[in-house]
N, C-alpha and C positions, 0 to 999 in steps of 0.2 A: 504494500500500500504506500501511497505517497500523498502528501498534502502540500499545496503551494502556500507558502507563508506570505504575509503582507510585504516583507522586505525582499521578495523575489527568490529566496532560498527555498529548498524543499526539505521536508521532514519525511524520511523514508524508512521502511523496515530494513533491517540488516539482512545480508545474504545468509541463506542456510539456516534460518531460525523459524521455529514454529510460533505462530501467533498466540498459542495457548498459554505459554509461559513467558511471553515477552514483557519486559518491564519498560516503563517510559524512558528511563535513562539509557536504554539500549537502542533507541531510535537514532538514526544517523541524519545529521544536518548536512546537506550538500548544496553547493552552488551549481546552477544549471550549466555554467560555463566551465567549471572545473569540479566534476563530481567527486574526485578523490577516491577513497577506498572504503570498503565495508558495506556499501549500499547493496540493495537487492540486485541480483544478476539481470533483472528485467528493467533496470534503470533506463536504457535506451528507449524502451517502449513508453515509459512514463514521460520522459522528456519530450518525445515526439508528440504525445497527446497534448501537452501544455503548449508546445510550439504552434500547433495548428488550430487550437481552440482557446480563445481568450476568455470564454465563459467557464472553463473547467478549473476547479480548485482542488479536486481530489481524483485519484485514479486507484481503483481496486482491481488487482490482478489475482486470480485464484484458479484452482483446478477442480471445480465441482464435478462430481461423478457423472451425473446425467447429462450435463452440458458436454462433457468430454465424450461420452458415448454417442450423443447426437452428432458431434463434430466429425466423427468417423464415417458418417453416412454421406458426406459430401454436400450436405444441405443444412439449412437452419431448421430447428424444430418448429412445428406449426404453432402459431400464436392465435388459437381459435377459442380460448376460454375467456370468460368475462374479465378475469384478473389480468391476463396477458394483453387483451385488447384495450383495457381502460388505463392500466398503470405502467405496463412495460413499454419503455420508449423504443425508438428505432434500433433494430439489431441488424447485424451482418455476420456472415460466415466468411472466413478466409482460409485459403489452402495452407498446408503445413509449411512452416519455415523453422529452422533451428532456433530454439529458445535463446534469448539473450542477445540475439544478433540485430544489427542495424537493418537487415533485410526484413525481419519480422516487424521491427518498430515502424519502418516506412510503410509496409503493407497495412498495418493497423492505422497509421496516421492518415492514410488516404481515406479510410472509412470514417474516422473521426472528423476529418475535414468536410465530409459530405453531410455532417449533422448526425451521424450514427453515434449512439451512446453506449451500446453494448456490442463488443466484437467477440464472437466465438471463433477460436483458433483451432483448426484441425489438429486432432491428437494432442492437444495441449491444455486448453482451458478457456477462460474468458477474461476480458478486461472491460470494466465499466467506468465511465467518467461521470462526474457530477459536480454540483455547486459546492458540496461539502461531503464529509465522510458518510453521513447518514444517507444522503441522496445516492451516492455511488454504491453503497452497500445494499440499499433497498433494490436498486436495479439488478445487482448481482443475485440477490435472493429471488426476485421475480423471474429472472431468466432461468435459474436452476429449477424453480417450481414448474415453469412452463415445459422445460425439457423432461422433467420427471413425469408430469401428466401425459405428455405425448408418448413417452416410452411405455408407460403402463397401459395407455389406451391402445397402442399397437399390439401389445401382448394380449390384451383381452379381446380386441376386435379382430386381430389378424388381418387376413385379406378380405374379410367380409365388408369392412368399411374403412377406407383410407381417411385419415384426418384431413381436414380442409382448413385453409387459411381464410376462407370466406365464411364468416360466422352467420351471415344472413342466409346463405344457401349451402349448408353443409351437405356433403355427399351422403346418400342413404344406401343401405344394402339393396 
Protein backbone atom coordinates (compact mmCIF):
# COMPACT_ATOMS: atom_id res chain seq x y z
CA UNK A 1 0.00 0.00 0.00
CA UNK A 2 1.05 3.57 -0.46
CA UNK A 3 -0.27 6.95 0.55
CA UNK A 4 0.65 10.25 -1.08
CA UNK A 5 1.45 12.76 1.65
CA UNK A 6 0.80 16.51 1.45
CA UNK A 7 4.53 17.22 1.08
CA UNK A 8 4.77 15.00 -2.04
CA UNK A 9 6.48 12.10 -0.31
CA UNK A 10 4.94 8.64 -0.15
CA UNK A 11 4.35 6.44 2.85
CA UNK A 12 4.62 2.83 1.65
CA UNK A 13 4.64 -0.66 3.04
CA UNK A 14 8.06 -2.30 3.27
CA UNK A 15 9.09 -5.08 0.92
CA UNK A 16 8.45 -8.64 2.02
CA UNK A 17 6.28 -7.88 5.05
CA UNK A 18 2.83 -9.12 5.94
CA UNK A 19 0.32 -6.42 6.79
CA UNK A 20 -0.99 -8.54 9.67
CA UNK A 21 1.92 -7.71 11.96
CA UNK A 22 3.14 -4.46 10.47
CA UNK A 23 3.78 -1.63 12.93
CA UNK A 24 3.40 2.05 11.95
CA UNK A 25 7.12 2.69 12.54
CA UNK A 26 7.94 0.07 9.86
CA UNK A 27 6.32 2.05 7.05
CA UNK A 28 8.82 3.53 4.60
CA UNK A 29 8.80 7.22 3.66
CA UNK A 30 10.06 7.69 0.11
CA UNK A 31 10.57 10.50 -2.34
CA UNK A 32 8.98 9.87 -5.74
CA UNK A 33 12.17 11.14 -7.39
CA UNK A 34 14.52 9.07 -5.20
CA UNK A 35 12.68 6.05 -3.77
CA UNK A 36 15.65 4.76 -1.81
CA UNK A 37 15.50 1.26 -0.35
CA UNK A 38 13.18 -0.93 1.63
CA UNK A 39 9.89 0.02 -0.05
CA UNK A 40 7.49 -2.45 -1.59
CA UNK A 41 8.80 -4.20 -4.69
CA UNK A 42 5.77 -2.85 -6.55
CA UNK A 43 6.83 0.76 -5.98
CA UNK A 44 7.10 1.39 -9.76
CA UNK A 45 3.41 0.56 -10.09
CA UNK A 46 2.47 2.91 -7.26
CA UNK A 47 4.58 5.74 -8.67
CA UNK A 48 3.07 5.26 -12.13
CA UNK A 49 -0.47 5.52 -10.73
CA UNK A 50 0.32 8.82 -8.99
CA UNK A 51 2.06 10.13 -12.11
CA UNK A 52 -0.99 9.65 -14.36
CA UNK A 53 -3.78 10.46 -11.88
CA UNK A 54 -3.73 13.73 -9.95
CA UNK A 55 -6.83 12.69 -8.01
CA UNK A 56 -5.20 9.58 -6.52
CA UNK A 57 -3.87 9.77 -2.96
CA UNK A 58 -3.69 6.04 -2.20
CA UNK A 59 -2.81 2.81 -4.01
CA UNK A 60 -3.67 -0.61 -2.63
CA UNK A 61 -1.98 -3.57 -4.31
CA UNK A 62 -2.90 -7.05 -3.14
CA UNK A 63 -3.28 -10.64 -4.29
CA UNK A 64 -6.87 -11.65 -3.42
CA UNK A 65 -7.61 -15.27 -4.28
CA UNK A 66 -10.74 -14.97 -6.41
CA UNK A 67 -9.46 -11.98 -8.34
CA UNK A 68 -6.31 -13.94 -9.17
CA UNK A 69 -8.38 -16.97 -10.20
CA UNK A 70 -10.46 -14.80 -12.56
CA UNK A 71 -7.35 -13.09 -13.89
CA UNK A 72 -6.24 -16.44 -15.32
CA UNK A 73 -9.32 -16.62 -17.56
CA UNK A 74 -8.05 -13.80 -19.75
CA UNK A 75 -11.04 -11.64 -18.89
CA UNK A 76 -12.47 -9.53 -16.13
CA UNK A 77 -15.08 -11.07 -13.85
CA UNK A 78 -18.71 -10.14 -14.61
CA UNK A 79 -19.99 -7.08 -12.77
CA UNK A 80 -23.64 -8.10 -12.82
CA UNK A 81 -24.63 -7.89 -9.15
CA UNK A 82 -26.22 -4.86 -7.54
CA UNK A 83 -23.14 -4.24 -5.39
CA UNK A 84 -20.75 -4.41 -8.32
CA UNK A 85 -22.91 -2.22 -10.54
CA UNK A 86 -23.61 0.44 -7.93
CA UNK A 87 -20.38 0.66 -5.94
CA UNK A 88 -17.48 -0.92 -7.83
CA UNK A 89 -15.92 1.66 -10.10
CA UNK A 90 -14.37 1.07 -13.51
CA UNK A 91 -12.18 -2.03 -13.73
CA UNK A 92 -9.79 -3.43 -16.31
CA UNK A 93 -7.86 -6.64 -16.90
CA UNK A 94 -4.22 -6.60 -18.02
CA UNK A 95 -2.09 -9.42 -19.41
CA UNK A 96 0.75 -10.89 -17.39
CA UNK A 97 3.93 -8.92 -16.87
CA UNK A 98 6.62 -9.77 -14.34
CA UNK A 99 5.93 -8.29 -10.91
CA UNK A 100 7.85 -5.22 -9.82
CA UNK A 101 8.82 -4.23 -13.36
CA UNK A 102 8.43 -0.92 -15.12
CA UNK A 103 6.66 -2.84 -17.90
CA UNK A 104 3.90 -3.89 -15.46
CA UNK A 105 3.78 -0.37 -13.99
CA UNK A 106 3.31 1.22 -17.42
CA UNK A 107 0.66 -1.30 -18.47
CA UNK A 108 -1.35 -0.46 -15.34
CA UNK A 109 -0.66 3.27 -15.70
CA UNK A 110 -2.30 3.22 -19.14
CA UNK A 111 -5.47 1.84 -17.54
CA UNK A 112 -5.38 4.29 -14.63
CA UNK A 113 -4.89 7.17 -17.08
CA UNK A 114 -8.14 6.11 -18.82
CA UNK A 115 -10.01 6.60 -15.52
CA UNK A 116 -9.90 2.97 -14.44
CA UNK A 117 -9.76 2.60 -10.64
CA UNK A 118 -9.22 -1.17 -10.31
CA UNK A 119 -6.74 -3.11 -12.43
CA UNK A 120 -6.77 -6.91 -12.28
CA UNK A 121 -3.40 -8.24 -13.39
CA UNK A 122 -3.20 -11.68 -14.96
CA UNK A 123 -1.76 -14.33 -12.60
CA UNK A 124 -0.85 -11.63 -10.10
CA UNK A 125 -3.49 -9.68 -8.22
CA UNK A 126 -5.10 -6.29 -8.35
CA UNK A 127 -4.34 -2.66 -7.73
CA UNK A 128 -6.96 -0.15 -6.71
CA UNK A 129 -6.57 3.61 -6.51
CA UNK A 130 -8.58 6.07 -4.48
CA UNK A 131 -8.84 9.41 -2.77
CA UNK A 132 -7.72 7.84 0.52
CA UNK A 133 -6.95 4.47 2.09
CA UNK A 134 -10.58 3.68 2.88
CA UNK A 135 -11.66 4.44 -0.69
CA UNK A 136 -8.96 2.29 -2.33
CA UNK A 137 -9.48 -0.53 0.17
CA UNK A 138 -13.25 -0.58 -0.39
CA UNK A 139 -12.69 -0.86 -4.15
CA UNK A 140 -10.34 -3.78 -3.49
CA UNK A 141 -12.95 -5.52 -1.35
CA UNK A 142 -15.75 -4.88 -3.87
CA UNK A 143 -13.66 -6.30 -6.72
CA UNK A 144 -12.78 -9.41 -4.73
CA UNK A 145 -16.43 -9.91 -3.75
CA UNK A 146 -17.54 -9.59 -7.39
CA UNK A 147 -14.88 -12.12 -8.43
CA UNK A 148 -15.97 -14.51 -5.67
CA UNK A 149 -19.65 -14.26 -6.61
CA UNK A 150 -18.82 -14.81 -10.28
CA UNK A 151 -16.67 -17.84 -9.42
CA UNK A 152 -19.33 -19.51 -7.28
CA UNK A 153 -22.04 -18.63 -9.78
CA UNK A 154 -20.12 -20.41 -12.52
CA UNK A 155 -19.66 -23.45 -10.27
CA UNK A 156 -23.35 -23.61 -9.43
CA UNK A 157 -24.72 -22.75 -12.84
CA UNK A 158 -22.05 -24.35 -15.01
CA UNK A 159 -22.82 -24.14 -18.68
CA UNK A 160 -26.57 -23.86 -18.01
CA UNK A 161 -26.35 -20.10 -17.75
CA UNK A 162 -23.38 -17.88 -18.42
CA UNK A 163 -23.05 -14.76 -16.29
CA UNK A 164 -23.93 -11.53 -18.03
CA UNK A 165 -22.56 -8.03 -17.66
CA UNK A 166 -25.93 -6.71 -18.78
CA UNK A 167 -27.95 -6.65 -15.56
CA UNK A 168 -31.11 -5.50 -17.35
CA UNK A 169 -31.04 -8.46 -19.74
CA UNK A 170 -29.31 -11.38 -18.06
CA UNK A 171 -28.94 -14.58 -20.06
CA UNK A 172 -31.41 -17.28 -19.12
CA UNK A 173 -31.18 -21.07 -19.51
